[in-house]
PyMOL Python script that loads the backbone (N, CA, C, O; Angstrom):
from pymol import cmd

cmd.read_pdbstr("""\
ATOM      1  N   UNK A   1      -7.230   2.045  -5.126  1.00  0.00           N
ATOM      2  CA  UNK A   1      -8.012   2.220  -3.934  1.00  0.00           C
ATOM      3  C   UNK A   1      -9.300   1.405  -4.071  1.00  0.00           C
ATOM      4  O   UNK A   1      -9.524   0.779  -5.107  1.00  0.00           O
ATOM      5  N   UNK A   2     -10.134   1.407  -3.056  1.00  0.00           N
ATOM      6  CA  UNK A   2     -11.342   0.574  -3.077  1.00  0.00           C
ATOM      7  C   UNK A   2     -12.235   0.798  -4.299  1.00  0.00           C
ATOM      8  O   UNK A   2     -12.922  -0.128  -4.730  1.00  0.00           O
ATOM      9  N   UNK A   3     -12.239   2.002  -4.861  1.00  0.00           N
ATOM     10  CA  UNK A   3     -13.103   2.262  -6.004  1.00  0.00           C
ATOM     11  C   UNK A   3     -12.681   1.490  -7.252  1.00  0.00           C
ATOM     12  O   UNK A   3     -13.463   1.377  -8.196  1.00  0.00           O
ATOM     13  N   UNK A   4     -11.485   0.970  -7.273  1.00  0.00           N
ATOM     14  CA  UNK A   4     -11.006   0.230  -8.432  1.00  0.00           C
ATOM     15  C   UNK A   4     -11.201  -1.273  -8.291  1.00  0.00           C
ATOM     16  O   UNK A   4     -10.815  -2.030  -9.181  1.00  0.00           O
ATOM     17  N   UNK A   5     -11.779  -1.704  -7.217  1.00  0.00           N
ATOM     18  CA  UNK A   5     -11.957  -3.134  -6.980  1.00  0.00           C
ATOM     19  C   UNK A   5     -12.921  -3.729  -7.999  1.00  0.00           C
ATOM     20  O   UNK A   5     -13.966  -3.150  -8.294  1.00  0.00           O
ATOM     21  N   UNK A   6     -12.559  -4.889  -8.531  1.00  0.00           N
ATOM     22  CA  UNK A   6     -13.404  -5.567  -9.504  1.00  0.00           C
ATOM     23  C   UNK A   6     -14.044  -6.815  -8.927  1.00  0.00           C
ATOM     24  O   UNK A   6     -14.927  -7.402  -9.552  1.00  0.00           O
ATOM     25  N   UNK A   7     -13.623  -7.220  -7.768  1.00  0.00           N
ATOM     26  CA  UNK A   7     -14.117  -8.442  -7.155  1.00  0.00           C
ATOM     27  C   UNK A   7     -14.998  -8.104  -5.959  1.00  0.00           C
ATOM     28  O   UNK A   7     -14.703  -7.181  -5.200  1.00  0.00           O
ATOM     29  N   UNK A   8     -16.076  -8.856  -5.798  1.00  0.00           N
ATOM     30  CA  UNK A   8     -16.978  -8.623  -4.674  1.00  0.00           C
ATOM     31  C   UNK A   8     -16.352  -9.071  -3.359  1.00  0.00           C
ATOM     32  O   UNK A   8     -16.456  -8.362  -2.358  1.00  0.00           O
ATOM     33  N   UNK A   9     -15.710 -10.223  -3.339  1.00  0.00           N
ATOM     34  CA  UNK A   9     -15.064 -10.738  -2.130  1.00  0.00           C
ATOM     35  C   UNK A   9     -13.646 -11.190  -2.450  1.00  0.00           C
ATOM     36  O   UNK A   9     -13.387 -12.390  -2.536  1.00  0.00           O
ATOM     37  N   UNK A  10     -12.729 -10.251  -2.626  1.00  0.00           N
ATOM     38  CA  UNK A  10     -11.358 -10.643  -2.964  1.00  0.00           C
ATOM     39  C   UNK A  10     -10.678 -11.357  -1.800  1.00  0.00           C
ATOM     40  O   UNK A  10     -10.999 -11.115  -0.636  1.00  0.00           O
ATOM     41  N   UNK A  11      -9.734 -12.240  -2.126  1.00  0.00           N
ATOM     42  CA  UNK A  11      -8.954 -12.931  -1.089  1.00  0.00           C
ATOM     43  C   UNK A  11      -7.678 -12.172  -0.773  1.00  0.00           C
ATOM     44  O   UNK A  11      -7.026 -12.439   0.236  1.00  0.00           O
ATOM     45  N   UNK A  12      -7.321 -11.226  -1.633  1.00  0.00           N
ATOM     46  CA  UNK A  12      -6.129 -10.406  -1.429  1.00  0.00           C
ATOM     47  C   UNK A  12      -6.296  -9.109  -2.221  1.00  0.00           C
ATOM     48  O   UNK A  12      -7.180  -8.991  -3.069  1.00  0.00           O
ATOM     49  N   UNK A  13      -5.438  -8.153  -1.928  1.00  0.00           N
ATOM     50  CA  UNK A  13      -5.501  -6.862  -2.592  1.00  0.00           C
ATOM     51  C   UNK A  13      -4.093  -6.420  -2.970  1.00  0.00           C
ATOM     52  O   UNK A  13      -3.127  -6.759  -2.285  1.00  0.00           O
ATOM     53  N   UNK A  14      -3.975  -5.665  -4.059  1.00  0.00           N
ATOM     54  CA  UNK A  14      -2.700  -5.120  -4.509  1.00  0.00           C
ATOM     55  C   UNK A  14      -2.853  -3.624  -4.686  1.00  0.00           C
ATOM     56  O   UNK A  14      -3.720  -3.172  -5.434  1.00  0.00           O
ATOM     57  N   UNK A  15      -2.019  -2.847  -4.004  1.00  0.00           N
ATOM     58  CA  UNK A  15      -2.013  -1.395  -4.144  1.00  0.00           C
ATOM     59  C   UNK A  15      -0.656  -0.993  -4.700  1.00  0.00           C
ATOM     60  O   UNK A  15       0.367  -1.174  -4.039  1.00  0.00           O
ATOM     61  N   UNK A  16      -0.641  -0.451  -5.903  1.00  0.00           N
ATOM     62  CA  UNK A  16       0.601  -0.051  -6.554  1.00  0.00           C
ATOM     63  C   UNK A  16       0.776   1.458  -6.424  1.00  0.00           C
ATOM     64  O   UNK A  16       0.070   2.228  -7.075  1.00  0.00           O
ATOM     65  N   UNK A  17       1.715   1.875  -5.587  1.00  0.00           N
ATOM     66  CA  UNK A  17       1.995   3.287  -5.321  1.00  0.00           C
ATOM     67  C   UNK A  17       0.704   4.052  -5.002  1.00  0.00           C
ATOM     68  O   UNK A  17       0.375   5.011  -5.700  1.00  0.00           O
ATOM     69  N   UNK A  18      -0.025   3.646  -3.968  1.00  0.00           N
ATOM     70  CA  UNK A  18      -1.330   4.257  -3.698  1.00  0.00           C
ATOM     71  C   UNK A  18      -1.284   5.734  -3.318  1.00  0.00           C
ATOM     72  O   UNK A  18      -2.300   6.421  -3.428  1.00  0.00           O
ATOM     73  N   UNK A  19      -0.140   6.239  -2.875  1.00  0.00           N
ATOM     74  CA  UNK A  19      -0.063   7.629  -2.438  1.00  0.00           C
ATOM     75  C   UNK A  19       0.812   8.496  -3.337  1.00  0.00           C
ATOM     76  O   UNK A  19       1.053   9.661  -3.019  1.00  0.00           O
ATOM     77  N   UNK A  20       1.279   7.961  -4.429  1.00  0.00           N
ATOM     78  CA  UNK A  20       2.271   8.645  -5.259  1.00  0.00           C
ATOM     79  C   UNK A  20       1.792   9.985  -5.820  1.00  0.00           C
ATOM     80  O   UNK A  20       2.606  10.900  -5.952  1.00  0.00           O
ATOM     81  N   UNK A  21       0.540  10.138  -6.149  1.00  0.00           N
ATOM     82  CA  UNK A  21       0.050  11.357  -6.793  1.00  0.00           C
ATOM     83  C   UNK A  21      -0.466  12.400  -5.806  1.00  0.00           C
ATOM     84  O   UNK A  21      -1.045  13.406  -6.218  1.00  0.00           O
ATOM     85  N   UNK A  22      -0.265  12.174  -4.521  1.00  0.00           N
ATOM     86  CA  UNK A  22      -0.802  13.088  -3.512  1.00  0.00           C
ATOM     87  C   UNK A  22       0.250  14.040  -2.970  1.00  0.00           C
ATOM     88  O   UNK A  22       1.434  13.709  -2.911  1.00  0.00           O
ATOM     89  N   UNK A  23      -0.196  15.229  -2.576  1.00  0.00           N
ATOM     90  CA  UNK A  23       0.725  16.169  -1.929  1.00  0.00           C
ATOM     91  C   UNK A  23       0.997  15.682  -0.503  1.00  0.00           C
ATOM     92  O   UNK A  23       0.343  14.759  -0.018  1.00  0.00           O
ATOM     93  N   UNK A  24       1.963  16.310   0.159  1.00  0.00           N
ATOM     94  CA  UNK A  24       2.423  15.846   1.465  1.00  0.00           C
ATOM     95  C   UNK A  24       1.291  15.814   2.492  1.00  0.00           C
ATOM     96  O   UNK A  24       1.157  14.831   3.221  1.00  0.00           O
ATOM     97  N   UNK A  25       0.483  16.856   2.563  1.00  0.00           N
ATOM     98  CA  UNK A  25      -0.604  16.914   3.541  1.00  0.00           C
ATOM     99  C   UNK A  25      -1.638  15.814   3.283  1.00  0.00           C
ATOM    100  O   UNK A  25      -2.057  15.115   4.205  1.00  0.00           O
ATOM    101  N   UNK A  26      -2.038  15.672   2.037  1.00  0.00           N
ATOM    102  CA  UNK A  26      -3.022  14.635   1.685  1.00  0.00           C
ATOM    103  C   UNK A  26      -2.457  13.244   1.938  1.00  0.00           C
ATOM    104  O   UNK A  26      -3.182  12.344   2.362  1.00  0.00           O
ATOM    105  N   UNK A  27      -1.170  13.070   1.680  1.00  0.00           N
ATOM    106  CA  UNK A  27      -0.528  11.773   1.932  1.00  0.00           C
ATOM    107  C   UNK A  27      -0.679  11.345   3.380  1.00  0.00           C
ATOM    108  O   UNK A  27      -1.003  10.191   3.661  1.00  0.00           O
ATOM    109  N   UNK A  28      -0.445  12.273   4.300  1.00  0.00           N
ATOM    110  CA  UNK A  28      -0.562  11.958   5.730  1.00  0.00           C
ATOM    111  C   UNK A  28      -1.974  11.492   6.071  1.00  0.00           C
ATOM    112  O   UNK A  28      -2.158  10.495   6.768  1.00  0.00           O
ATOM    113  N   UNK A  29      -2.961  12.219   5.575  1.00  0.00           N
ATOM    114  CA  UNK A  29      -4.351  11.877   5.874  1.00  0.00           C
ATOM    115  C   UNK A  29      -4.743  10.539   5.260  1.00  0.00           C
ATOM    116  O   UNK A  29      -5.343   9.697   5.927  1.00  0.00           O
ATOM    117  N   UNK A  30      -4.407  10.347   4.002  1.00  0.00           N
ATOM    118  CA  UNK A  30      -4.773   9.107   3.316  1.00  0.00           C
ATOM    119  C   UNK A  30      -3.997   7.931   3.892  1.00  0.00           C
ATOM    120  O   UNK A  30      -4.541   6.833   4.006  1.00  0.00           O
ATOM    121  N   UNK A  31      -2.737   8.140   4.257  1.00  0.00           N
ATOM    122  CA  UNK A  31      -1.930   7.069   4.854  1.00  0.00           C
ATOM    123  C   UNK A  31      -2.574   6.577   6.152  1.00  0.00           C
ATOM    124  O   UNK A  31      -2.659   5.372   6.387  1.00  0.00           O
ATOM    125  N   UNK A  32      -3.026   7.510   6.991  1.00  0.00           N
ATOM    126  CA  UNK A  32      -3.671   7.135   8.250  1.00  0.00           C
ATOM    127  C   UNK A  32      -4.979   6.388   7.989  1.00  0.00           C
ATOM    128  O   UNK A  32      -5.259   5.374   8.628  1.00  0.00           O
ATOM    129  N   UNK A  33      -5.775   6.895   7.048  1.00  0.00           N
ATOM    130  CA  UNK A  33      -7.022   6.218   6.700  1.00  0.00           C
ATOM    131  C   UNK A  33      -6.751   4.822   6.159  1.00  0.00           C
ATOM    132  O   UNK A  33      -7.390   3.852   6.567  1.00  0.00           O
ATOM    133  N   UNK A  34      -5.806   4.731   5.246  1.00  0.00           N
ATOM    134  CA  UNK A  34      -5.490   3.459   4.595  1.00  0.00           C
ATOM    135  C   UNK A  34      -5.004   2.422   5.603  1.00  0.00           C
ATOM    136  O   UNK A  34      -5.390   1.255   5.524  1.00  0.00           O
ATOM    137  N   UNK A  35      -4.173   2.829   6.534  1.00  0.00           N
ATOM    138  CA  UNK A  35      -3.673   1.898   7.552  1.00  0.00           C
ATOM    139  C   UNK A  35      -4.826   1.325   8.367  1.00  0.00           C
ATOM    140  O   UNK A  35      -4.891   0.113   8.575  1.00  0.00           O
ATOM    141  N   UNK A  36      -5.735   2.177   8.830  1.00  0.00           N
ATOM    142  CA  UNK A  36      -6.878   1.709   9.600  1.00  0.00           C
ATOM    143  C   UNK A  36      -7.828   0.866   8.770  1.00  0.00           C
ATOM    144  O   UNK A  36      -8.358  -0.137   9.247  1.00  0.00           O
ATOM    145  N   UNK A  37      -8.040   1.271   7.539  1.00  0.00           N
ATOM    146  CA  UNK A  37      -8.939   0.553   6.631  1.00  0.00           C
ATOM    147  C   UNK A  37      -8.426  -0.858   6.353  1.00  0.00           C
ATOM    148  O   UNK A  37      -9.191  -1.822   6.401  1.00  0.00           O
ATOM    149  N   UNK A  38      -7.145  -0.975   6.066  1.00  0.00           N
ATOM    150  CA  UNK A  38      -6.574  -2.291   5.766  1.00  0.00           C
ATOM    151  C   UNK A  38      -6.585  -3.192   6.996  1.00  0.00           C
ATOM    152  O   UNK A  38      -6.809  -4.397   6.878  1.00  0.00           O
ATOM    153  N   UNK A  39      -6.346  -2.625   8.170  1.00  0.00           N
ATOM    154  CA  UNK A  39      -6.417  -3.432   9.399  1.00  0.00           C
ATOM    155  C   UNK A  39      -7.844  -3.907   9.652  1.00  0.00           C
ATOM    156  O   UNK A  39      -8.055  -5.052  10.052  1.00  0.00           O
ATOM    157  N   UNK A  40      -8.818  -3.037   9.423  1.00  0.00           N
ATOM    158  CA  UNK A  40     -10.225  -3.406   9.640  1.00  0.00           C
ATOM    159  C   UNK A  40     -10.672  -4.496   8.658  1.00  0.00           C
ATOM    160  O   UNK A  40     -11.455  -5.375   9.016  1.00  0.00           O
ATOM    161  N   UNK A  41     -10.179  -4.433   7.437  1.00  0.00           N
ATOM    162  CA  UNK A  41     -10.538  -5.444   6.442  1.00  0.00           C
ATOM    163  C   UNK A  41      -9.915  -6.799   6.741  1.00  0.00           C
ATOM    164  O   UNK A  41     -10.480  -7.842   6.410  1.00  0.00           O
ATOM    165  N   UNK A  42      -8.746  -6.772   7.370  1.00  0.00           N
ATOM    166  CA  UNK A  42      -7.985  -8.001   7.625  1.00  0.00           C
ATOM    167  C   UNK A  42      -7.793  -8.787   6.331  1.00  0.00           C
ATOM    168  O   UNK A  42      -7.873 -10.015   6.318  1.00  0.00           O
ATOM    169  N   UNK A  43      -7.542  -8.070   5.261  1.00  0.00           N
ATOM    170  CA  UNK A  43      -7.350  -8.646   3.937  1.00  0.00           C
ATOM    171  C   UNK A  43      -5.864  -8.589   3.592  1.00  0.00           C
ATOM    172  O   UNK A  43      -5.267  -7.515   3.662  1.00  0.00           O
ATOM    173  N   UNK A  44      -5.251  -9.711   3.222  1.00  0.00           N
ATOM    174  CA  UNK A  44      -3.843  -9.652   2.817  1.00  0.00           C
ATOM    175  C   UNK A  44      -3.676  -8.651   1.674  1.00  0.00           C
ATOM    176  O   UNK A  44      -4.365  -8.733   0.658  1.00  0.00           O
ATOM    177  N   UNK A  45      -2.761  -7.715   1.853  1.00  0.00           N
ATOM    178  CA  UNK A  45      -2.572  -6.654   0.864  1.00  0.00           C
ATOM    179  C   UNK A  45      -1.095  -6.478   0.562  1.00  0.00           C
ATOM    180  O   UNK A  45      -0.263  -6.413   1.468  1.00  0.00           O
ATOM    181  N   UNK A  46      -0.782  -6.402  -0.720  1.00  0.00           N
ATOM    182  CA  UNK A  46       0.574  -6.097  -1.161  1.00  0.00           C
ATOM    183  C   UNK A  46       0.578  -4.630  -1.560  1.00  0.00           C
ATOM    184  O   UNK A  46      -0.202  -4.205  -2.412  1.00  0.00           O
ATOM    185  N   UNK A  47       1.467  -3.856  -0.935  1.00  0.00           N
ATOM    186  CA  UNK A  47       1.583  -2.438  -1.236  1.00  0.00           C
ATOM    187  C   UNK A  47       2.923  -2.222  -1.926  1.00  0.00           C
ATOM    188  O   UNK A  47       3.979  -2.368  -1.309  1.00  0.00           O
ATOM    189  N   UNK A  48       2.875  -1.877  -3.201  1.00  0.00           N
ATOM    190  CA  UNK A  48       4.099  -1.588  -3.950  1.00  0.00           C
ATOM    191  C   UNK A  48       4.412  -0.111  -3.806  1.00  0.00           C
ATOM    192  O   UNK A  48       3.616   0.733  -4.217  1.00  0.00           O
ATOM    193  N   UNK A  49       5.560   0.215  -3.228  1.00  0.00           N
ATOM    194  CA  UNK A  49       5.908   1.619  -3.007  1.00  0.00           C
ATOM    195  C   UNK A  49       7.425   1.789  -2.902  1.00  0.00           C
ATOM    196  O   UNK A  49       8.159   0.839  -2.630  1.00  0.00           O
ATOM    197  N   UNK A  50       7.865   3.011  -3.122  1.00  0.00           N
ATOM    198  CA  UNK A  50       9.269   3.369  -2.904  1.00  0.00           C
ATOM    199  C   UNK A  50       9.387   4.258  -1.681  1.00  0.00           C
ATOM    200  O   UNK A  50      10.483   4.706  -1.345  1.00  0.00           O
ATOM    201  N   UNK A  51       8.276   4.517  -1.012  1.00  0.00           N
ATOM    202  CA  UNK A  51       8.203   5.423   0.121  1.00  0.00           C
ATOM    203  C   UNK A  51       8.337   4.651   1.426  1.00  0.00           C
ATOM    204  O   UNK A  51       7.426   3.913   1.802  1.00  0.00           O
ATOM    205  N   UNK A  52       9.458   4.812   2.122  1.00  0.00           N
ATOM    206  CA  UNK A  52       9.719   4.069   3.353  1.00  0.00           C
ATOM    207  C   UNK A  52       8.710   4.398   4.454  1.00  0.00           C
ATOM    208  O   UNK A  52       8.401   3.535   5.275  1.00  0.00           O
ATOM    209  N   UNK A  53       8.195   5.619   4.487  1.00  0.00           N
ATOM    210  CA  UNK A  53       7.205   5.974   5.505  1.00  0.00           C
ATOM    211  C   UNK A  53       5.921   5.200   5.280  1.00  0.00           C
ATOM    212  O   UNK A  53       5.330   4.696   6.235  1.00  0.00           O
ATOM    213  N   UNK A  54       5.479   5.096   4.038  1.00  0.00           N
ATOM    214  CA  UNK A  54       4.289   4.301   3.721  1.00  0.00           C
ATOM    215  C   UNK A  54       4.517   2.860   4.121  1.00  0.00           C
ATOM    216  O   UNK A  54       3.630   2.219   4.684  1.00  0.00           O
ATOM    217  N   UNK A  55       5.702   2.347   3.834  1.00  0.00           N
ATOM    218  CA  UNK A  55       6.027   0.965   4.196  1.00  0.00           C
ATOM    219  C   UNK A  55       5.829   0.717   5.673  1.00  0.00           C
ATOM    220  O   UNK A  55       5.190  -0.262   6.058  1.00  0.00           O
ATOM    221  N   UNK A  56       6.361   1.581   6.496  1.00  0.00           N
ATOM    222  CA  UNK A  56       6.386   1.325   7.932  1.00  0.00           C
ATOM    223  C   UNK A  56       5.084   1.654   8.646  1.00  0.00           C
ATOM    224  O   UNK A  56       4.830   1.106   9.719  1.00  0.00           O
ATOM    225  N   UNK A  57       4.250   2.529   8.093  1.00  0.00           N
ATOM    226  CA  UNK A  57       3.042   2.937   8.800  1.00  0.00           C
ATOM    227  C   UNK A  57       1.762   2.305   8.285  1.00  0.00           C
ATOM    228  O   UNK A  57       0.738   2.350   8.967  1.00  0.00           O
ATOM    229  N   UNK A  58       1.796   1.726   7.112  1.00  0.00           N
ATOM    230  CA  UNK A  58       0.574   1.208   6.500  1.00  0.00           C
ATOM    231  C   UNK A  58       0.383  -0.283   6.720  1.00  0.00           C
ATOM    232  O   UNK A  58      -0.745  -0.771   6.654  1.00  0.00           O
ATOM    233  N   UNK A  59       1.439  -1.008   6.976  1.00  0.00           N
ATOM    234  CA  UNK A  59       1.340  -2.463   6.996  1.00  0.00           C
ATOM    235  C   UNK A  59       1.666  -3.059   8.361  1.00  0.00           C
ATOM    236  O   UNK A  59       2.327  -2.432   9.189  1.00  0.00           O
ATOM    237  N   UNK A  60       1.191  -4.270   8.575  1.00  0.00           N
ATOM    238  CA  UNK A  60       1.483  -4.991   9.814  1.00  0.00           C
ATOM    239  C   UNK A  60       2.749  -5.831   9.666  1.00  0.00           C
ATOM    240  O   UNK A  60       3.481  -6.023  10.637  1.00  0.00           O
ATOM    241  N   UNK A  61       3.010  -6.329   8.471  1.00  0.00           N
ATOM    242  CA  UNK A  61       4.213  -7.109   8.187  1.00  0.00           C
ATOM    243  C   UNK A  61       4.892  -6.524   6.963  1.00  0.00           C
ATOM    244  O   UNK A  61       4.237  -5.895   6.132  1.00  0.00           O
ATOM    245  N   UNK A  62       6.173  -6.717   6.844  1.00  0.00           N
ATOM    246  CA  UNK A  62       6.917  -6.062   5.788  1.00  0.00           C
ATOM    247  C   UNK A  62       7.898  -7.015   5.121  1.00  0.00           C
ATOM    248  O   UNK A  62       8.650  -7.712   5.802  1.00  0.00           O
ATOM    249  N   UNK A  63       7.894  -7.048   3.815  1.00  0.00           N
ATOM    250  CA  UNK A  63       8.898  -7.779   3.049  1.00  0.00           C
ATOM    251  C   UNK A  63       9.536  -6.787   2.095  1.00  0.00           C
ATOM    252  O   UNK A  63       8.834  -5.987   1.477  1.00  0.00           O
ATOM    253  N   UNK A  64      10.836  -6.824   1.965  1.00  0.00           N
ATOM    254  CA  UNK A  64      11.544  -5.878   1.115  1.00  0.00           C
ATOM    255  C   UNK A  64      12.166  -6.625  -0.052  1.00  0.00           C
ATOM    256  O   UNK A  64      12.846  -7.635   0.133  1.00  0.00           O
ATOM    257  N   UNK A  65      11.927  -6.120  -1.252  1.00  0.00           N
ATOM    258  CA  UNK A  65      12.532  -6.693  -2.446  1.00  0.00           C
ATOM    259  C   UNK A  65      13.621  -5.738  -2.926  1.00  0.00           C
ATOM    260  O   UNK A  65      13.406  -4.530  -3.023  1.00  0.00           O
ATOM    261  N   UNK A  66      14.765  -6.284  -3.216  1.00  0.00           N
ATOM    262  CA  UNK A  66      15.855  -5.495  -3.750  1.00  0.00           C
ATOM    263  C   UNK A  66      16.120  -5.939  -5.173  1.00  0.00           C
ATOM    264  O   UNK A  66      16.234  -7.135  -5.442  1.00  0.00           O
ATOM    265  N   UNK A  67      16.219  -4.993  -6.082  1.00  0.00           N
ATOM    266  CA  UNK A  67      16.555  -5.320  -7.463  1.00  0.00           C
ATOM    267  C   UNK A  67      18.057  -5.176  -7.637  1.00  0.00           C
ATOM    268  O   UNK A  67      18.676  -4.277  -7.066  1.00  0.00           O
ATOM    269  N   UNK A  68      18.629  -6.053  -8.417  1.00  0.00           N
ATOM    270  CA  UNK A  68      20.043  -5.962  -8.732  1.00  0.00           C
ATOM    271  C   UNK A  68      20.187  -4.989  -9.885  1.00  0.00           C
ATOM    272  O   UNK A  68      19.870  -5.324 -11.026  1.00  0.00           O
ATOM    273  N   UNK A  69      20.658  -3.797  -9.602  1.00  0.00           N
ATOM    274  CA  UNK A  69      20.729  -2.738 -10.609  1.00  0.00           C
ATOM    275  C   UNK A  69      21.661  -3.094 -11.756  1.00  0.00           C
ATOM    276  O   UNK A  69      21.488  -2.581 -12.862  1.00  0.00           O
ATOM    277  N   UNK A  70      22.634  -3.948 -11.528  1.00  0.00           N
ATOM    278  CA  UNK A  70      23.579  -4.322 -12.583  1.00  0.00           C
ATOM    279  C   UNK A  70      23.145  -5.483 -13.424  1.00  0.00           C
ATOM    280  O   UNK A  70      23.824  -5.822 -14.393  1.00  0.00           O
ATOM    281  N   UNK A  71      22.026  -6.115 -13.089  1.00  0.00           N
ATOM    282  CA  UNK A  71      21.567  -7.301 -13.827  1.00  0.00           C
ATOM    283  C   UNK A  71      20.962  -6.889 -15.166  1.00  0.00           C
ATOM    284  O   UNK A  71      20.310  -5.850 -15.268  1.00  0.00           O
ATOM    285  N   UNK A  72      21.180  -7.706 -16.187  1.00  0.00           N
ATOM    286  CA  UNK A  72      20.580  -7.383 -17.504  1.00  0.00           C
ATOM    287  C   UNK A  72      19.087  -7.561 -17.503  1.00  0.00           C
ATOM    288  O   UNK A  72      18.438  -7.333 -18.523  1.00  0.00           O
TER     289      UNK A  72
END
""", "prot")
cmd.dss("prot")
cmd.show_as("cartoon", "prot")
cmd.util.cbc("prot")
cmd.orient("prot")
């Protein structure tokens, strides 16, 4: 989240499972805040998540990566 930022003016942001440790109620509130915050920043952000709801409600554009489970 923003408190972990190390750069004063980053050109991009990476959020790795930003809502994973939250309960369902807190997730809804933080998800709504995060969506508005990221839109207001207009900062390219990569959100790593396994949560399809976070995917669809937090971002303006979406790219999906699929891992080949059988690959070594």
